[in-house]
MIKE-132421 format. One line per field, with one value per residue (C-alpha): residue number from 1; residue in one letter; x, y, z. Coordinates in steps of 0.5 Angstrom, whole numbers, plus 500, padded with zeros to 3 digits. Example, Ala and Ser with C-alpha at 12.3 -4.5 7.8 and 13.67 -1.06 7.14 Angstrom:
<recs>
num <- c(1 / 2)
residu <- c(A / S)
xx <- c(525 / 527)
yy <- c(491 / 498)
zz <- c(516 / 514)
</recs>
This chain:
<recs>
num <- c(1 / 2 / 3 / 4 / 5 / 6 / 7 / 8 / 9 / 10 / 11 / 12 / 13 / 14 / 15 / 16 / 17 / 18 / 19 / 20 / 21 / 22 / 23 / 24 / 25 / 26 / 27 / 28 / 29 / 30 / 31 / 32 / 33 / 34 / 35 / 36 / 37 / 38 / 39 / 40 / 41 / 42 / 43 / 44 / 45 / 46 / 47 / 48 / 49 / 50 / 51 / 52 / 53 / 54 / 55 / 56 / 57 / 58 / 59 / 60 / 61 / 62 / 63 / 64 / 65 / 66 / 67 / 68 / 69 / 70 / 71 / 72 / 73 / 74 / 75 / 76 / 77 / 78 / 79 / 80 / 81 / 82 / 83 / 84 / 85 / 86 / 87 / 88 / 89 / 90 / 91 / 92 / 93 / 94 / 95 / 96 / 97 / 98 / 99 / 100 / 101 / 102 / 103 / 104 / 105 / 106 / 107 / 108 / 109 / 110 / 111 / 112 / 113 / 114 / 115 / 116 / 117 / 118 / 119 / 120 / 121 / 122 / 123 / 124 / 125 / 126 / 127 / 128 / 129 / 130 / 131 / 132 / 133 / 134 / 135 / 136 / 137 / 138 / 139 / 140 / 141 / 142 / 143 / 144 / 145 / 146 / 147 / 148 / 149 / 150 / 151 / 152 / 153 / 154 / 155 / 156 / 157 / 158 / 159 / 160 / 161 / 162 / 163 / 164 / 165 / 166 / 167 / 168 / 169 / 170 / 171 / 172 / 173 / 174 / 175 / 176 / 177 / 178 / 179 / 180 / 181 / 182 / 183 / 184 / 185 / 186 / 187 / 188 / 189 / 190 / 191 / 192 / 193 / 194 / 195 / 196 / 197 / 198 / 199 / 200 / 201 / 202 / 203 / 204 / 205 / 206 / 207 / 208 / 209 / 210 / 211 / 212 / 213 / 214 / 215 / 216 / 217 / 218 / 219 / 220 / 221 / 222 / 223 / 224 / 225 / 226 / 227 / 228 / 229 / 230 / 231 / 232 / 233 / 234 / 235 / 236 / 237 / 238 / 239 / 240 / 241 / 242 / 243 / 244 / 245 / 246 / 247 / 248 / 249 / 250 / 251 / 252 / 253 / 254 / 255 / 256 / 257 / 258 / 259 / 260 / 261 / 262 / 263 / 264 / 265 / 266 / 267 / 268 / 269 / 270 / 271 / 272 / 273 / 274 / 275 / 276 / 277 / 278 / 279 / 280 / 281 / 282 / 283 / 284 / 285 / 286 / 287 / 288 / 289 / 290 / 291 / 292 / 293 / 294 / 295 / 296 / 297 / 298 / 299 / 300 / 301 / 302 / 303 / 304 / 305 / 306 / 307 / 308 / 309 / 310 / 311 / 312 / 313 / 314 / 315 / 316 / 317 / 318 / 319 / 320 / 321 / 322 / 323 / 324 / 325 / 326 / 327 / 328 / 329 / 330 / 331 / 332 / 333 / 334 / 335 / 336 / 337 / 338 / 339 / 340 / 341 / 342 / 343 / 344 / 345 / 346 / 347 / 348 / 349 / 350 / 351 / 352 / 353 / 354 / 355 / 356 / 357 / 358 / 359 / 360 / 361 / 362 / 363 / 364 / 365 / 366 / 367 / 368 / 369 / 370 / 371 / 372 / 373 / 374 / 375 / 376 / 377 / 378 / 379 / 380 / 381 / 382 / 383 / 384 / 385 / 386 / 387 / 388 / 389 / 390 / 391 / 392 / 393 / 394 / 395 / 396 / 397 / 398 / 399 / 400 / 401 / 402 / 403 / 404 / 405 / 406 / 407 / 408 / 409 / 410 / 411 / 412 / 413 / 414 / 415 / 416 / 417 / 418 / 419 / 420 / 421 / 422 / 423 / 424 / 425 / 426 / 427 / 428 / 429 / 430 / 431 / 432 / 433 / 434 / 435 / 436 / 437 / 438 / 439 / 440 / 441 / 442 / 443 / 444 / 445 / 446 / 447 / 448 / 449 / 450 / 451 / 452 / 453 / 454 / 455 / 456 / 457 / 458 / 459 / 460 / 461 / 462 / 463 / 464 / 465 / 466 / 467 / 468 / 469 / 470 / 471 / 472 / 473 / 474 / 475 / 476 / 477 / 478 / 479 / 480 / 481 / 482 / 483 / 484 / 485 / 486 / 487 / 488 / 489 / 490 / 491)
residu <- c(M / I / N / S / A / A / D / V / M / Q / V / F / Y / N / E / S / H / C / L / R / Y / G / V / P / L / D / G / A / S / V / E / M / L / W / I / L / T / A / S / L / F / P / V / G / G / I / C / G / S / L / L / V / G / K / F / L / A / K / F / G / R / R / N / T / L / I / Y / I / Q / S / L / C / I / T / S / T / I / L / M / S / T / A / Y / L / S / H / S / Y / E / S / V / I / I / G / R / L / L / M / G / M / Y / C / A / L / V / L / G / S / G / P / I / Y / V / S / E / I / L / P / A / H / L / R / A / P / I / G / S / L / F / S / V / S / I / G / L / G / I / M / L / G / N / V / L / G / F / Q / Q / V / L / G / T / T / T / G / W / P / I / L / L / A / L / N / A / V / P / S / L / I / F / L / S / Y / C / W / R / M / P / K / S / P / R / S / L / Y / F / D / H / N / K / P / E / E / A / R / K / V / L / Q / R / L / Y / G / I / D / D / V / S / K / Q / I / E / Q / Y / R / I / E / A / E / T / M / S / K / R / K / I / L / S / P / K / Q / V / L / T / S / R / K / V / K / W / Q / L / I / S / G / M / V / I / C / V / G / F / Q / F / T / G / I / N / G / I / F / F / Y / L / N / T / L / L / A / V / A / G / I / P / E / E / I / M / D / Y / V / T / I / G / F / V / S / M / E / F / L / G / A / L / A / G / L / L / S / N / K / L / G / R / K / T / M / L / L / A / G / Y / S / I / S / M / C / S / M / I / V / Y / T / L / A / T / A / F / Q / P / S / V / H / W / L / S / Y / V / S / V / V / G / G / V / G / I / I / F / G / F / A / I / G / P / G / P / I / T / Y / V / I / I / P / E / L / L / D / Q / S / A / R / P / T / V / M / M / L / S / S / L / A / L / W / V / C / F / T / I / I / S / V / V / T / P / Y / L / F / D / Y / L / K / F / A / A / F / L / P / F / A / A / I / L / F / L / A / I / L / Y / V / W / F / V / V / P / E / T / K / G / K / S / V / L / A / I / Q / M / Y / F / S / K / W / N / K / I / P / V / A / Q / V / L / A / E / E / S / N / N / G / V / N / D / V / T / S / T / G / F / L / L / N / T / R / D / R / H / A / V / T / N / P / S / F / L / N / D / G / L / T / V / Q / T / R / L)
xx <- c(500 / 503 / 498 / 500 / 507 / 504 / 506 / 513 / 514 / 511 / 516 / 522 / 519 / 520 / 527 / 529 / 527 / 530 / 537 / 537 / 534 / 535 / 528 / 522 / 516 / 509 / 503 / 500 / 506 / 507 / 500 / 501 / 507 / 503 / 497 / 502 / 505 / 499 / 496 / 502 / 501 / 494 / 497 / 502 / 497 / 494 / 500 / 501 / 494 / 495 / 502 / 499 / 496 / 503 / 507 / 503 / 503 / 511 / 513 / 508 / 504 / 509 / 515 / 511 / 510 / 518 / 520 / 515 / 519 / 524 / 519 / 518 / 525 / 527 / 521 / 523 / 531 / 528 / 524 / 528 / 534 / 530 / 532 / 539 / 540 / 535 / 530 / 523 / 523 / 525 / 519 / 514 / 518 / 518 / 510 / 509 / 513 / 510 / 503 / 505 / 508 / 501 / 497 / 501 / 501 / 493 / 492 / 497 / 496 / 489 / 490 / 496 / 492 / 486 / 489 / 493 / 487 / 482 / 475 / 472 / 478 / 478 / 472 / 475 / 482 / 481 / 477 / 484 / 486 / 482 / 483 / 491 / 490 / 486 / 492 / 497 / 493 / 493 / 500 / 502 / 498 / 500 / 507 / 507 / 504 / 509 / 510 / 513 / 516 / 512 / 518 / 523 / 528 / 523 / 519 / 525 / 525 / 517 / 518 / 524 / 519 / 516 / 521 / 520 / 514 / 518 / 524 / 520 / 517 / 523 / 526 / 520 / 518 / 523 / 518 / 512 / 509 / 508 / 501 / 498 / 493 / 499 / 503 / 498 / 495 / 501 / 507 / 503 / 506 / 500 / 505 / 508 / 502 / 499 / 505 / 504 / 497 / 499 / 503 / 498 / 492 / 496 / 493 / 495 / 489 / 488 / 485 / 479 / 482 / 486 / 480 / 477 / 483 / 482 / 475 / 476 / 482 / 477 / 473 / 478 / 480 / 474 / 473 / 478 / 479 / 476 / 481 / 479 / 476 / 472 / 469 / 468 / 464 / 461 / 453 / 454 / 458 / 456 / 452 / 457 / 462 / 458 / 457 / 464 / 466 / 460 / 462 / 469 / 467 / 462 / 469 / 472 / 467 / 466 / 471 / 475 / 482 / 480 / 479 / 486 / 490 / 487 / 485 / 488 / 484 / 477 / 478 / 481 / 474 / 470 / 473 / 477 / 483 / 490 / 492 / 488 / 488 / 493 / 488 / 482 / 486 / 487 / 479 / 479 / 484 / 482 / 475 / 478 / 481 / 475 / 470 / 474 / 474 / 466 / 466 / 468 / 461 / 460 / 460 / 454 / 450 / 451 / 455 / 450 / 447 / 454 / 455 / 449 / 450 / 457 / 455 / 448 / 452 / 458 / 453 / 449 / 455 / 457 / 451 / 451 / 458 / 456 / 450 / 454 / 460 / 455 / 453 / 459 / 461 / 455 / 454 / 461 / 460 / 457 / 465 / 465 / 458 / 463 / 468 / 462 / 460 / 467 / 468 / 462 / 464 / 470 / 466 / 461 / 467 / 470 / 464 / 462 / 466 / 473 / 472 / 467 / 469 / 474 / 469 / 463 / 466 / 469 / 463 / 459 / 463 / 465 / 472 / 472 / 471 / 473 / 480 / 479 / 473 / 477 / 483 / 478 / 474 / 481 / 483 / 476 / 478 / 485 / 483 / 477 / 483 / 487 / 481 / 479 / 486 / 487 / 480 / 479 / 483 / 480 / 473 / 475 / 478 / 472 / 466 / 468 / 463 / 460 / 466 / 463 / 456 / 459 / 461 / 454 / 451 / 455 / 454 / 447 / 447 / 451 / 446 / 441 / 445 / 447 / 440 / 436 / 442 / 447 / 444 / 446 / 452 / 453 / 451 / 449 / 452 / 456 / 451 / 445 / 448 / 449 / 442 / 440 / 444 / 441 / 435 / 439 / 444 / 438 / 440 / 435 / 436 / 437 / 443 / 446 / 444 / 447 / 454 / 454 / 452 / 457 / 463 / 461 / 461 / 459 / 465 / 466 / 471 / 466 / 460 / 464 / 459 / 457 / 450 / 449 / 445 / 438 / 439 / 441 / 434 / 430 / 433 / 429 / 422 / 420 / 420 / 427 / 429 / 428 / 428 / 432 / 438 / 438 / 439 / 436 / 441 / 443 / 450)
yy <- c(500 / 506 / 511 / 515 / 516 / 518 / 526 / 525 / 519 / 524 / 529 / 524 / 522 / 530 / 530 / 524 / 526 / 533 / 530 / 526 / 530 / 537 / 539 / 538 / 534 / 537 / 536 / 531 / 527 / 526 / 524 / 519 / 516 / 515 / 512 / 507 / 506 / 504 / 500 / 496 / 492 / 489 / 488 / 484 / 480 / 478 / 475 / 472 / 469 / 466 / 462 / 459 / 453 / 452 / 453 / 449 / 443 / 444 / 445 / 443 / 447 / 448 / 449 / 454 / 458 / 458 / 459 / 465 / 469 / 471 / 475 / 479 / 480 / 482 / 487 / 490 / 491 / 494 / 499 / 500 / 502 / 507 / 513 / 512 / 510 / 516 / 511 / 512 / 506 / 501 / 503 / 502 / 495 / 493 / 494 / 489 / 484 / 485 / 484 / 478 / 475 / 477 / 474 / 467 / 468 / 468 / 463 / 458 / 460 / 458 / 452 / 449 / 451 / 448 / 442 / 441 / 442 / 438 / 439 / 443 / 448 / 450 / 455 / 459 / 459 / 460 / 466 / 469 / 470 / 477 / 478 / 478 / 482 / 487 / 488 / 489 / 494 / 498 / 497 / 499 / 506 / 507 / 506 / 511 / 517 / 523 / 522 / 515 / 513 / 517 / 522 / 524 / 519 / 514 / 512 / 507 / 504 / 503 / 499 / 495 / 493 / 489 / 483 / 482 / 477 / 474 / 473 / 471 / 466 / 463 / 462 / 458 / 454 / 448 / 446 / 446 / 440 / 438 / 438 / 430 / 431 / 434 / 428 / 423 / 426 / 429 / 425 / 418 / 417 / 415 / 412 / 419 / 422 / 418 / 420 / 427 / 426 / 423 / 429 / 434 / 431 / 428 / 421 / 414 / 412 / 417 / 411 / 415 / 421 / 416 / 413 / 420 / 421 / 414 / 415 / 422 / 419 / 414 / 420 / 424 / 419 / 418 / 426 / 430 / 437 / 442 / 447 / 454 / 453 / 447 / 452 / 457 / 453 / 448 / 449 / 445 / 450 / 456 / 460 / 458 / 461 / 467 / 467 / 466 / 472 / 477 / 475 / 477 / 484 / 485 / 484 / 490 / 495 / 495 / 500 / 497 / 498 / 505 / 507 / 504 / 507 / 514 / 515 / 522 / 524 / 521 / 525 / 531 / 531 / 530 / 537 / 533 / 538 / 536 / 537 / 531 / 527 / 522 / 520 / 519 / 514 / 510 / 510 / 508 / 502 / 499 / 498 / 493 / 489 / 490 / 488 / 482 / 480 / 480 / 477 / 470 / 470 / 468 / 460 / 461 / 466 / 463 / 465 / 468 / 472 / 475 / 477 / 480 / 484 / 486 / 489 / 492 / 496 / 498 / 501 / 504 / 507 / 510 / 514 / 517 / 519 / 522 / 526 / 528 / 530 / 534 / 538 / 539 / 546 / 549 / 545 / 543 / 538 / 534 / 532 / 527 / 524 / 523 / 519 / 515 / 513 / 511 / 507 / 504 / 502 / 498 / 495 / 492 / 489 / 486 / 483 / 480 / 480 / 480 / 473 / 470 / 471 / 465 / 461 / 461 / 460 / 453 / 451 / 452 / 447 / 440 / 438 / 438 / 445 / 448 / 449 / 453 / 457 / 459 / 462 / 465 / 468 / 471 / 473 / 478 / 480 / 483 / 485 / 489 / 491 / 494 / 498 / 501 / 503 / 507 / 510 / 512 / 518 / 521 / 520 / 524 / 529 / 529 / 527 / 530 / 528 / 523 / 519 / 513 / 513 / 508 / 503 / 503 / 502 / 496 / 494 / 494 / 490 / 485 / 485 / 483 / 478 / 474 / 475 / 471 / 467 / 465 / 459 / 459 / 454 / 453 / 445 / 444 / 438 / 439 / 434 / 439 / 445 / 442 / 440 / 447 / 450 / 445 / 450 / 455 / 452 / 448 / 441 / 436 / 434 / 427 / 428 / 431 / 424 / 420 / 423 / 422 / 415 / 414 / 417 / 411 / 416 / 423 / 429 / 429 / 435 / 439 / 434 / 429 / 424 / 419 / 418 / 411 / 408 / 408 / 415 / 418 / 415 / 418 / 425 / 425 / 425 / 433 / 431 / 430 / 437 / 444 / 449 / 445 / 445 / 441 / 433 / 429 / 423 / 417 / 418)
zz <- c(500 / 498 / 498 / 505 / 502 / 495 / 495 / 497 / 492 / 487 / 489 / 488 / 481 / 479 / 482 / 479 / 472 / 473 / 475 / 469 / 464 / 466 / 466 / 471 / 469 / 469 / 473 / 468 / 467 / 474 / 475 / 469 / 472 / 479 / 475 / 472 / 479 / 482 / 476 / 474 / 481 / 478 / 471 / 475 / 478 / 471 / 470 / 476 / 476 / 469 / 472 / 478 / 476 / 472 / 478 / 483 / 478 / 477 / 484 / 488 / 494 / 499 / 494 / 490 / 496 / 497 / 491 / 489 / 495 / 490 / 487 / 493 / 495 / 488 / 488 / 494 / 492 / 486 / 490 / 496 / 492 / 487 / 491 / 491 / 484 / 482 / 478 / 479 / 473 / 479 / 483 / 477 / 475 / 482 / 483 / 477 / 480 / 487 / 483 / 480 / 487 / 491 / 485 / 486 / 494 / 493 / 488 / 492 / 499 / 501 / 497 / 501 / 507 / 506 / 504 / 510 / 515 / 517 / 515 / 521 / 521 / 514 / 514 / 520 / 518 / 511 / 513 / 516 / 510 / 509 / 516 / 515 / 508 / 513 / 518 / 512 / 509 / 516 / 518 / 511 / 511 / 518 / 517 / 511 / 515 / 515 / 522 / 521 / 514 / 509 / 509 / 503 / 506 / 510 / 504 / 501 / 508 / 508 / 501 / 504 / 510 / 504 / 505 / 512 / 512 / 506 / 510 / 516 / 512 / 509 / 516 / 518 / 511 / 512 / 518 / 514 / 511 / 504 / 502 / 503 / 498 / 493 / 495 / 494 / 487 / 484 / 486 / 487 / 494 / 498 / 504 / 505 / 504 / 510 / 514 / 513 / 515 / 521 / 523 / 522 / 525 / 531 / 530 / 527 / 524 / 518 / 514 / 513 / 510 / 505 / 503 / 501 / 497 / 494 / 492 / 489 / 485 / 482 / 480 / 477 / 473 / 470 / 469 / 465 / 467 / 462 / 458 / 458 / 451 / 453 / 459 / 455 / 450 / 454 / 456 / 462 / 466 / 462 / 468 / 473 / 469 / 469 / 476 / 478 / 474 / 476 / 483 / 482 / 478 / 484 / 489 / 485 / 484 / 491 / 490 / 495 / 491 / 488 / 496 / 498 / 492 / 492 / 499 / 500 / 493 / 496 / 503 / 499 / 495 / 501 / 504 / 510 / 512 / 510 / 518 / 520 / 514 / 517 / 523 / 518 / 514 / 521 / 521 / 514 / 514 / 521 / 518 / 513 / 519 / 524 / 518 / 516 / 523 / 522 / 516 / 520 / 521 / 514 / 516 / 520 / 516 / 509 / 503 / 499 / 505 / 507 / 499 / 498 / 505 / 503 / 496 / 499 / 505 / 500 / 495 / 500 / 503 / 496 / 495 / 502 / 500 / 494 / 497 / 503 / 499 / 494 / 499 / 503 / 501 / 504 / 510 / 512 / 517 / 512 / 510 / 516 / 514 / 507 / 511 / 514 / 507 / 505 / 511 / 510 / 503 / 506 / 512 / 506 / 502 / 509 / 511 / 504 / 498 / 502 / 505 / 501 / 494 / 494 / 498 / 494 / 487 / 488 / 491 / 485 / 481 / 480 / 480 / 472 / 471 / 478 / 477 / 470 / 472 / 478 / 474 / 469 / 474 / 478 / 471 / 471 / 478 / 476 / 469 / 473 / 478 / 473 / 470 / 477 / 478 / 472 / 471 / 479 / 479 / 472 / 475 / 481 / 476 / 472 / 476 / 483 / 488 / 483 / 482 / 485 / 482 / 476 / 481 / 485 / 478 / 477 / 484 / 483 / 477 / 481 / 487 / 482 / 479 / 485 / 488 / 482 / 479 / 485 / 490 / 497 / 497 / 505 / 507 / 499 / 495 / 489 / 485 / 488 / 486 / 479 / 479 / 481 / 475 / 470 / 469 / 467 / 463 / 460 / 461 / 463 / 470 / 468 / 464 / 470 / 474 / 468 / 468 / 476 / 475 / 469 / 474 / 479 / 485 / 487 / 487 / 495 / 495 / 498 / 500 / 505 / 503 / 497 / 493 / 492 / 486 / 489 / 492 / 485 / 482 / 488 / 488 / 481 / 486 / 487 / 495 / 495 / 493 / 497 / 492 / 487 / 492 / 498 / 496 / 502 / 502 / 506 / 510)
</recs>
């Protein structure tokens, strides 16, 4: 997060250019370079999201996390030494590499953690990813204050601190176990997987988990992983793919990254005095952390409920910010109402899209389509991130107080889509969800059931139970369905 140090870093850009070329940059050029600095982070994210699958397949889960730390350290060296080399290009390239690193971490870290945890710990510990991100954003902004490291000579130290978490991780990674799932499926080492499971679970008898692996391996052997072309042209997963992309678009159009990248601009437009801006910033960034803690309730309230609640809070807060900022010149205290609106945007994101997006999308799909749809949805997320990081400053320049109205309009459409199309996935089997989407994809329910029968077993990665042949015939009876979602089965 470089928002807090934006002013002093832009001065450095100008001074470096003047030192090297003898002429200063004009205001528009400095703004363009700063937009480039901000937007290359998500561009790197696009590249990184496309590499996740290849890295995981080649190096495995744990080793991927270890090897990609080199990206973070290289990026940190480039950015932190830019002041000494008078090269703002080093900062820009470093941001690109940091975006790649973050995308690779977000793509591989949750997978690794979910595969080393027992089922009852996956939801609560998986939700801590968003809490950790919120904590990192808060620390990054606070350390960037002028009273701390947001100074002419302090910002290189601020950027150097990026390497600290990586170095801590590298000092510990040798104690981390390999993924037992990866050992079993990717490396065909069932005995080594058994030993890792015994170490992780603290018990000797892990035959139940090994049996689940065996059944899933049997299922996967009869199902080919769909390629991007097959997913894009398949009617079977058409609406699951659209739903994943809409959810990711809604994630970005909560405005969260537009706020954090250009928070000083947002506060200036709202009429917040410069001398108290840092203190208001603390309120903004801490709300991301507090909201993420509230988002831990998602496992009890349901994925769809929390997603809609987050979208709605963010959209209403955008309207509050817009109205308060519009009338702020004549009613000065409304500038603080604008702050409440901005904080509400962050809170809505933190309780809904933040922790839910990467939980609900995999639950919409079976094993054959899940990896590819996740990749395409993540790609949509990072493309939207890039667009937002580029257009947000121009929206503030031209629309002023109405800068968030385009975001609110897109978010409203996302709310309607999720409300009418996306099912609640909590506690639902993969088969039940595929049957629900069969009406949207215009595929007969009987065809979905026939495919399951041909595969011999149901996908157990999200359900934890199997459907036998008699149950498959039984679910065609309407009395066994609840709104097309819940399939009653015998354990």
